[in-house]
N, C-alpha and C positions, 0 to 999 in steps of 0.2 A: 777869504777864497775857499771855494768848496773843492774838495779832493776826493777821488773815487776810492773805493775799498772793496774787498771781498769778504762775504760773511760766510764762515764755515760752520760745521756742526756745532763745535764747542761754542762759538759766538752766539748761535741761535739759542743754545741752553742756557748760557747766561743771560741773554735777553728775556727768555721766558721767565727765569728766576726773579729778575728785577721787577718784571711786570706781573708778578703774583699769579703765575700760571696755576701752581697748585692749589692755591686758596680759591681761585675763581672756579676751577673746575670741581673742586670739593663742594663749594657752595651750591653751584648749579646742580651737582647730583643730589645734594640733600633736598633741594627744592622739588626735583623730579620724583623723588622717592616720597616725599611728603604728599605730593599730588596723587601719586599711584596708590597710596595707603589711605589717605584721608580727605583726598580732593572732593569727594561726594558730600562732604558735611556742609550745610549751608552757613553763609555768613549771616549772623543776626544783625538786622538793621533796625535803628530806631524807627518808630511809627509816628509820623508827623501828626501831631493833634491828639495822640491817644497816651502817650508817655510809655507805651509798652514796646515790645520788640516784634518785629515781622520776620517771616523767613525770607532770607535774601538768597543771592546767587551762590552757587557752589564754590568752594575754595579754589578748585582746579582752574576756574576761569580767570582768576586773578593772579594766581602764583607766578605764571610766566614773567610777570612784571620784575620779579626779583632776580630771576636768571638774566633778564635783559640788562638790568642795573649792574649785575655782577660783570657781565661781558663788556660793558662801557668801561669799567674800571681796568680792563686790559691795556687801554691806551694811556693810563696815568702811570706815574712813576717819579722818582727823585729827579730824573733828568728829562721829564717830558717836555719842558719848555724849550730846552736846546735841541731835542730830537726833532722838533717841528722846524727848525732851521737846518737841519741836516741835509746831506746830499740826496740825491734821487734813490740811491740804494738803501739808505736808511729808511726812506718813505716806504719802499717796496717791502722791506723787512717788516716794518710796522704793519703794513696792511695784510701782508701774508700771515703774519702771527695772528692778527685779530680774526682774519677769515677762517683760519684753521681752528681757533678756539671756537668760533661760532658754529662752524661744522660739527665739532665734536659734542658741543652742548646741544645742539638741535638733535642730533642722531641719537643721543642718550635719552633725551627727553621724548622723543618720538617712540623709541623702543619701550620705556617704562610705561607710557601711557597706553601704547598698544596692547602690551601685556595686561595691563590693569583694566582696561576697558575695551578699546578697539582701536582700529587704524584711524578711523574718523576722529576719535577724541585725541590721538597722537597728532594728527594734521592740524587740528585746531589750535592745540597747545604750541606748536611750532610757529604757526601763523602769528598768534598773539606775541609770542616771543620775539619774532622779527619785527613786528609793528613797534613794540615797546623799545627794542634796540635802537630803532631808528629815531624814536623820539628821545631816548636816553643820549644819543650822539649829539642831537640838536641841542638838547638842554645843556649838555656839557659845554658846547661850543658857546652858547649864549650866556650862560649863568656861571661857568666854571665847572671843572671836573667834580668838585665836592657836591654840587648841586645837580648831578646827572639824573637823579630821581625825580626832580621837580615837575617836568613836563609830563613824564608818564604817570605820575601820581595824580595830576590834575585831570587826566583823561580817565584814569579810574573812577574818580569820584562821579564823573559825567555817566560812566557806564553803569555804576552801582544804583545810582539814583534814578536813572531812566533805562532800565534793562529791556531787552528783547526790541528795540527800536531797529530801524534799518542799518543804523551805523554801528550796531553792537556786534564787533567782530568776534567777541568771546563766546557768543550764543549762537552765531550763524552757522550752518552747515559747512563741512569741509570743502565743499565745492561752490560756495557762495561767490559769485564773481566780484562783487562789490568789495567784500572784505579783502580779496586778493588783491584788487586795485588799491585799497588803502594800504595794504603791506608793501606793495611795490612803491608807492609814493612815499610812505614813511621811511622805509629803508634808504630809498634813493636820496632823500632829502638829508637824512642823518649821514650817510657817506659823504655827500657834497660838503655839508657843514663841517664834518670832522677833517676833511681835506683843505678847507679854507683856512689855513693857518695864516698868522699874522704876516709872515714872510711873503706868502703867496698873494695875499689880499694887497699888500704894498707894492709887489711886483706888478701885479695885473693893473694897478691903478696909476703906476708909473712913478711911484715914490720910492725913496730909498730905504730898503728894510734894514733894521739893525738887529743884531743878535740879542737876545734876552740877557738881562743882567742878573748877576747873582743876588 
């Protein structure tokens, strides 16, 4: 039976600690700083048929993936399976925590990229981060939290080997409508997938949900 409860400031702090708040923010900050200082360096890619290396895309186009995967880890934890079966207040706390972490990481990433390059680069970085965050949430639901990086990494391989195509959101201008549409769809899909817990799926299908076993 579910029971309601109230979450105070101390509970929020404890929740953040359990869900690696400090480590996630530190990792995302390192990624943003790496992009600011070294993001212009090109990724050396194997040249098909020659055995040499060709000049690839700049690192800053792919670094947002790391921040996105770090953010996806905010929903993991030692009690993650039990939290998914929690009351509505627990889900609100979980969602609010994840949204706050995402806002902080996006704001810091945008600021560092804007100072290092310009506002357009900061916008593109944040857009890529949101796309890969949505894909990481989808990957975590389909393959498990430890494999949240799988679907984002698969998309990176496509973007690296076929750059500057119409789907390459990492190289498209900050105002590109197609890239923003991709961001909206990817993020919405990830949020829906993250919210589709086993309890909710069984309840929606009319089955009897069981609490996760230890």
